[in-house]
Residue, then its C-alpha position, 0 to 999 in steps of 0.5 A: x906578607x902570607x895575608x897579602x899574598x893570599x889576597x892577591x891570589x884570590x884575585x880573578x881578573x880577566x885575562x887581558x888585565x891579569x898581567x897589569x893588575x899583577x904588577x901593580x899589586x906586587x908593587x904596591x907589595x913591595x912598597x908596603x914591605x919597604x914602609x914595614x922595614x922603615x916603621x921599624x927603623x924609625x921606632x929604634x930611633x925613636x925609642x933610643x931618644x925617648x925620655x929627651x927634651x926632644x922626645x919627651x915620652x916615657x923612656x925605656x931601657x930595652x926592647x923586649x918584642x916586636x910584631x909586624x905585619x902586612x895586610x891587604x883588605x877591603x873596606x867592609x873588612x876594615x872593622x875585622x882588620x881592626x879587632x884582629x891588630x888590636x888582639x895581635x898587640x894584646x898577645x904582648x901583654x903577659x899579665x895585669x888587670x883585664x880592665x887596663x889590658x881592654x882599655x889599651x885594646x880599646x885606644x889602639x882600636x881607635x887608633x887603627x880606626x883613624x888611619x883606616x878612615x883616611x879618604x880615597x886615594x890617600x895616604x896616612x900614617x900614625x904612631x901611638x904608645x902606651x903604658x902598662x903595669x904587667x905583673x911585677x914590671x912596666x913597659x911601653x907598647x908603641x905602635x906604627x901604622x901606614x896605609x895605602x889606598x888602591x885606585x888600580x881599576x879591576x881589583x878595588x872589588x876586592x883589595x881596596x887597602x893595603x896596610x903595614x903596622x908594627x909594634x915593639x914592647x919595650x921595659x920602661x926605664x924607672x931610673x930616668x923619671x920620677x913617679x910623679x912624671x910617670x904618673x902625670x902620663x899614666x894618669x892621663x891614659x887611664x883617664x882616656x881609657x874611661x876607668x871609673x873614677x873609683x878604680x883609678x886610685x887603685x890602679x895608681x897604687x898598683x903602679x907606685x908599688x911597682x915602680x918603687x920596687x923596680x927603684x929598689x931592685x935597680x938601686x944599684x944603678x944611679x938615679x938620672x936627676x938631671x934627666x929627670x929634671x928636664x923631663x919635669x920641665x917639659x909637658x910629657x907626651x902623653x900615652x894613648x894620643x894618636x900622632x899622625x907622621 
């Protein structure tokens, strides 16, 4: 919120345009804030149905952390914004391989770049999710972003786009999927991250060890074989893909 307000305050329009521009920016700011709230609700509903045939993504047990921001930026600052967002989301990850974390950051940067590349006068929105072995846990990161190009005369030299994004970190529910189903998704993500083939096996073994450790730790919980079977019968939605919503 503060970032967008500072951008608005930095404007220095002609006196006869000041009221008009301020109103337009206030309306845009309110729209972005409302969109941020809608993103949160969408993510909550989406994560609640994860691991079902209707939403064949990797299931979770619960959410751990949230991060969201509203930004205003000019075209020349877009690359800087991409880096800032990716770095903000990277702070979610407390441990894990640097190669994996950097690879996730690259995928996130690509997703944000895709939405920022939308044409003049357009509104666009995207969602993507990622899987990370974080120490002795397996987590899922979901990212949604929305952007609106500003065409109001008198402000485009300083503010060209408004954007809001939300990210949520969740723990993966290993009791609702088989390792083979998990591996199907995780291996596809490793390939997208362009991890060298010589290292992929190492990361898969690491993931299997943590997966089985979590299963053992939660052995008092029953394995949901029916749900796991239903997921095996459908194509799992691969992490790292960009879905425009």
